[in-house]
C-alpha positions as CSV (number, residue, x, y, z in Angstrom):
1,M,-71.7,154.6,-7.7
2,I,-73.3,151.4,-8.8
3,I,-77.1,150.8,-8.3
4,R,-78.8,147.6,-8.4
5,T,-82.4,147.8,-9.5
6,G,-85.3,146.0,-10.9
7,Y,-88.9,144.7,-10.4
8,T,-91.2,141.7,-10.4
9,I,-94.7,142.4,-11.9
10,A,-97.4,139.9,-12.3
11,L,-100.6,140.2,-14.0
12,D,-103.6,138.0,-14.1
13,T,-105.2,137.4,-17.7
14,V,-108.3,135.3,-18.8
15,R,-107.4,135.5,-22.6
16,P,-104.5,136.4,-24.8
17,T,-104.0,140.1,-24.1
18,P,-101.9,142.6,-25.9
19,M,-99.7,144.9,-23.8
20,N,-97.5,147.8,-24.2
21,L,-94.6,148.1,-21.7
22,L,-92.5,151.1,-20.6
23,L,-90.3,148.8,-18.4
24,S,-87.0,149.7,-19.8
25,V,-84.2,152.2,-18.7
26,H,-84.6,155.4,-20.7
27,P,-82.4,155.4,-23.8
28,S,-80.6,158.4,-22.5
29,R,-79.3,156.1,-19.6
30,E,-78.6,153.0,-21.5
31,A,-74.9,153.8,-21.8
32,D,-74.7,153.6,-18.0
33,L,-75.8,150.0,-17.8
34,A,-73.3,147.7,-16.0
35,T,-75.0,144.7,-16.8
36,P,-77.5,143.7,-19.4
37,E,-81.1,144.8,-18.7
38,I,-83.2,141.9,-19.8
39,I,-86.8,141.6,-19.2
40,A,-87.8,138.2,-18.4
41,F,-91.3,136.7,-19.2
42,D,-92.9,133.8,-17.4
43,P,-94.1,132.0,-19.4
44,P,-91.8,133.1,-22.3
45,V,-93.4,135.3,-24.9
46,E,-92.3,137.0,-28.0
47,A,-91.5,140.6,-27.5
48,H,-91.1,143.5,-29.9
49,H,-89.2,146.5,-28.9
50,H,-89.5,149.9,-30.5
51,I,-89.0,153.7,-29.6
52,D,-92.2,155.8,-29.2
53,G,-92.7,159.5,-30.2
54,F,-91.4,160.8,-26.9
55,G,-88.1,158.7,-27.1
56,N,-89.0,156.1,-24.7
57,R,-88.1,152.4,-25.3
58,C,-91.5,150.2,-25.5
59,T,-91.9,146.5,-25.4
60,R,-94.9,145.0,-27.1
61,I,-96.1,141.4,-26.0
62,V,-99.2,139.3,-26.1
63,A,-99.8,138.0,-22.7
64,P,-101.2,134.5,-22.6
65,A,-104.3,133.4,-21.0
66,G,-103.5,132.5,-17.3
67,G,-101.4,135.4,-16.5
68,I,-97.7,136.6,-16.9
69,T,-94.9,137.7,-14.7
70,M,-92.3,140.1,-15.9
71,S,-89.1,140.7,-14.0
72,A,-85.8,142.4,-14.4
73,D,-82.5,142.8,-12.3
74,F,-79.6,144.6,-13.2
75,L,-76.7,147.1,-12.3
76,I,-76.5,150.7,-13.6
77,R,-73.7,153.4,-13.0
78,D,-74.9,156.7,-11.7
79,S,-72.8,159.9,-10.9
80,G,-73.7,159.7,-7.2
81,L,-74.5,163.4,-7.4
82,H,-77.6,165.2,-6.2
83,D,-80.0,166.8,-8.6
84,P,-78.3,170.0,-10.1
85,V,-79.3,173.1,-8.5
86,V,-78.8,176.1,-10.8
87,P,-80.5,179.2,-9.5
88,Q,-79.2,181.4,-12.3
89,A,-80.9,179.2,-14.8
90,R,-83.1,181.5,-17.3
91,Q,-86.6,181.0,-18.4
92,F,-86.9,181.5,-22.2
93,P,-89.7,183.5,-23.8
94,V,-92.0,181.3,-25.7
95,E,-91.0,182.6,-29.1
96,A,-87.5,181.4,-28.4
97,L,-88.3,177.8,-27.4
98,P,-87.4,175.0,-29.7
99,D,-90.1,173.4,-31.8
100,D,-89.9,170.0,-30.0
101,V,-90.3,171.8,-26.6
102,L,-93.6,173.6,-27.3
103,V,-95.7,170.6,-26.8
104,F,-94.8,170.7,-23.2
105,L,-96.5,174.1,-22.7
106,M,-100.0,172.6,-23.7
107,G,-102.6,171.3,-21.5
108,S,-102.8,167.5,-21.4
109,R,-104.9,164.7,-20.0
110,Y,-103.9,165.1,-16.3
111,C,-102.4,168.6,-16.5
112,D,-105.6,170.7,-17.0
113,T,-104.0,174.1,-17.4
114,D,-107.3,175.9,-18.3
115,K,-108.6,175.3,-14.7
116,L,-105.4,176.4,-13.1
117,S,-104.2,179.4,-15.1
118,G,-105.8,182.1,-13.0
119,L,-104.5,180.6,-9.6
120,A,-101.0,180.3,-11.2
121,W,-100.6,183.7,-12.2
122,S,-102.2,185.0,-8.9
123,Q,-99.7,183.1,-6.8
124,F,-96.5,183.1,-8.9
125,G,-97.0,186.2,-11.3
126,G,-94.9,188.2,-8.8
127,T,-92.1,185.8,-8.6
128,P,-88.7,186.1,-10.4
129,E,-88.8,184.2,-13.8
130,G,-86.7,181.2,-14.2
131,W,-85.4,178.8,-11.4
132,A,-86.7,180.8,-8.6
133,R,-90.2,180.7,-10.2
134,V,-90.2,176.9,-10.6
135,Q,-89.0,176.4,-7.0
136,A,-91.7,178.6,-5.8
137,I,-94.1,176.3,-7.5
138,V,-92.5,173.2,-6.1
139,D,-92.6,174.7,-2.6
140,Y,-96.4,175.6,-3.0
141,V,-97.2,172.0,-4.3
142,H,-95.0,170.4,-1.5
143,R,-97.1,172.3,1.2
144,R,-100.5,172.0,-0.7
145,L,-100.6,168.2,-1.1
146,R,-100.5,165.6,1.6
147,F,-98.7,162.2,0.5
148,D,-101.0,159.2,1.0
149,Y,-100.7,155.8,-0.6
150,Q,-104.2,155.0,0.3
151,Q,-105.7,157.9,-1.4
152,A,-104.1,157.0,-5.0
153,D,-106.5,157.6,-7.9
154,A,-105.5,156.9,-11.5
155,T,-107.9,159.3,-12.9
156,R,-107.3,162.4,-10.6
157,S,-106.1,165.4,-12.5
158,A,-103.9,168.2,-11.5
159,F,-106.8,170.5,-10.6
160,E,-108.6,167.9,-8.7
161,A,-105.3,167.2,-6.7
162,H,-105.2,170.8,-5.8
163,E,-108.8,171.0,-4.5
164,Q,-108.4,167.6,-2.8
165,R,-105.0,168.4,-1.2
166,V,-104.0,164.6,-1.3
167,G,-102.3,162.4,-3.7
168,V,-99.2,160.2,-4.5
169,C,-96.1,161.2,-6.5
170,R,-97.7,161.3,-9.9
171,D,-100.2,163.9,-8.5
172,F,-97.4,166.0,-7.1
173,A,-95.8,166.0,-10.6
174,H,-98.9,166.8,-12.4
175,L,-100.0,169.7,-10.3
176,S,-96.4,171.2,-10.6
177,I,-96.2,170.5,-14.5
178,A,-99.6,172.3,-15.0
179,L,-98.7,175.3,-12.8
180,C,-95.4,175.7,-14.8
181,R,-97.2,175.4,-18.1
182,C,-99.5,178.1,-17.0
183,M,-96.4,180.3,-16.4
184,N,-95.1,179.4,-19.8
185,I,-92.6,177.3,-18.5
186,P,-92.2,173.9,-20.4
187,A,-92.6,170.9,-18.2
188,R,-92.6,167.2,-18.7
189,Y,-93.6,164.1,-16.7
190,C,-90.9,161.7,-15.7
191,T,-91.2,158.1,-14.1
192,G,-88.6,155.7,-13.0
193,Y,-86.5,154.5,-10.2
194,L,-85.6,156.6,-7.1
195,G,-84.2,154.7,-4.3
196,D,-83.6,155.8,-0.7
197,I,-79.8,156.7,-1.4
198,G,-78.3,159.4,0.7
199,I,-81.2,159.9,3.0
200,A,-82.9,158.1,5.9
201,P,-84.9,155.1,4.8
202,L,-88.6,156.2,4.1
203,P,-91.3,154.0,5.6
204,D,-93.3,153.7,2.4
205,P,-93.0,150.5,0.2
206,M,-90.5,150.8,-2.7
207,D,-92.3,151.7,-5.8
208,F,-91.5,153.4,-9.1
209,S,-91.4,157.3,-8.7
210,A,-92.6,160.2,-10.5
211,W,-91.1,163.6,-10.8
212,F,-91.0,166.2,-13.4
213,E,-88.5,168.2,-15.7
214,V,-88.6,172.0,-16.7
215,Y,-86.8,173.5,-19.6
216,L,-84.5,176.2,-18.6
217,D,-81.5,177.8,-20.1
218,G,-81.6,175.3,-23.0
219,R,-81.7,172.0,-21.1
220,W,-84.0,169.9,-18.9
221,Y,-83.9,170.0,-15.1
222,A,-85.2,167.6,-12.6
223,F,-87.7,168.8,-9.8
224,D,-89.5,166.7,-7.3
225,A,-92.3,168.3,-5.4
226,R,-93.1,165.3,-3.3
227,H,-89.7,165.3,-1.6
228,N,-88.6,168.8,-2.4
229,E,-85.0,168.1,-1.8
230,P,-82.3,167.2,-4.4
231,R,-82.0,163.4,-4.4
232,I,-79.3,161.0,-5.5
233,G,-79.9,158.0,-8.0
234,R,-82.7,159.0,-10.2
235,I,-82.9,156.7,-13.1
236,P,-85.7,157.6,-15.7
237,M,-87.6,155.0,-17.7
238,A,-90.0,157.2,-19.5
239,R,-90.9,160.9,-20.2
240,G,-93.9,162.4,-21.7
241,R,-96.7,165.1,-21.3
242,D,-98.2,163.4,-18.2
243,A,-98.7,159.9,-16.7
244,T,-100.8,159.0,-20.0
245,D,-97.7,158.9,-22.1
246,C,-95.6,157.0,-19.3
247,A,-97.8,154.3,-18.3
248,L,-95.4,151.4,-17.4
249,T,-98.0,148.8,-18.4
250,T,-100.8,149.2,-20.8
251,S,-102.9,146.2,-21.4
252,F,-105.8,146.0,-24.2
253,G,-107.9,143.8,-22.1
254,P,-108.5,142.8,-18.4
255,A,-105.2,142.4,-16.5
256,P,-105.6,142.8,-12.8
257,L,-102.2,143.3,-10.9
258,R,-101.4,140.1,-8.6
259,L,-97.8,141.0,-7.6
260,F,-95.6,144.3,-7.6
261,E,-92.2,144.5,-6.1
262,V,-89.6,147.2,-7.0
263,H,-85.9,147.4,-5.8
264,T,-83.3,150.1,-6.2
265,D,-80.2,150.2,-3.9
266,E,-76.7,151.2,-4.0
267,V,-74.2,148.4,-4.3
268,V,-71.9,148.8,-1.4
269,E,-68.7,147.1,-2.2
270,T,-66.8,145.2,0.8
271,P,-63.2,146.2,0.9
272,A,-60.9,143.1,0.5
273,P,-59.1,142.1,3.6
274,A,-55.6,143.4,4.1
275,L,-52.8,141.0,3.3
276,T,-50.3,140.2,6.1
277,R,-46.9,139.3,5.6
278,A,-45.5,136.0,7.3
279,A,-43.0,136.4,9.8
């Protein structure tokens, strides 16, 4: 399928403000772009691109005083398939994990494993290792937290989400990641586009989405504790230890949000009218 996606983000600035942006499709999906992905800046500014330590494509700018608007609109190809479900996927012992995967077993800013280890082992220590254990964690988090946009908190940790029993998609991801890491399952945070494709439209306003990936059987698999069902059309933009590594906009100075719009929709082609023969 073809998905049309993009955004418009406007920030207010009172002085020239350096910014780091993670607004591009992740390099692992760049080959799927059906049209160029270009970030338009209003007013125009010089932009520098680089790949960070987690493999994300970053854009650095200096926003001028008076504010800046960033926007993109592009087409990307997608398989149209649901997230893979592989119940037989095995959990590797820690000593068999690749070196670059080990970091995703460690506690991080929002995934405070030290506060959740006892809970994790008491809840999931008796579950089968591998896919079944991850799914048990996802089921638990899906039941434990109530989704509420009005309760969003940029400083909420996984442990705090567990105790408060409320959050947004990043909180569902953080709590799931922390519990997986407590069980020696490497888990990383993902953010990107996820439209209402193949499901009834959700009442919530369209936004970027957060989910997580676990390392099983030598590869990474996507899980989503907020929705807790395989979905179609995930388009990652950034991956990292938690939301700290995946902030879509980081400003080094005051830059309050003025406008935020996201769109991601399947492109449905209209069949050409049938030709009729003249009598």
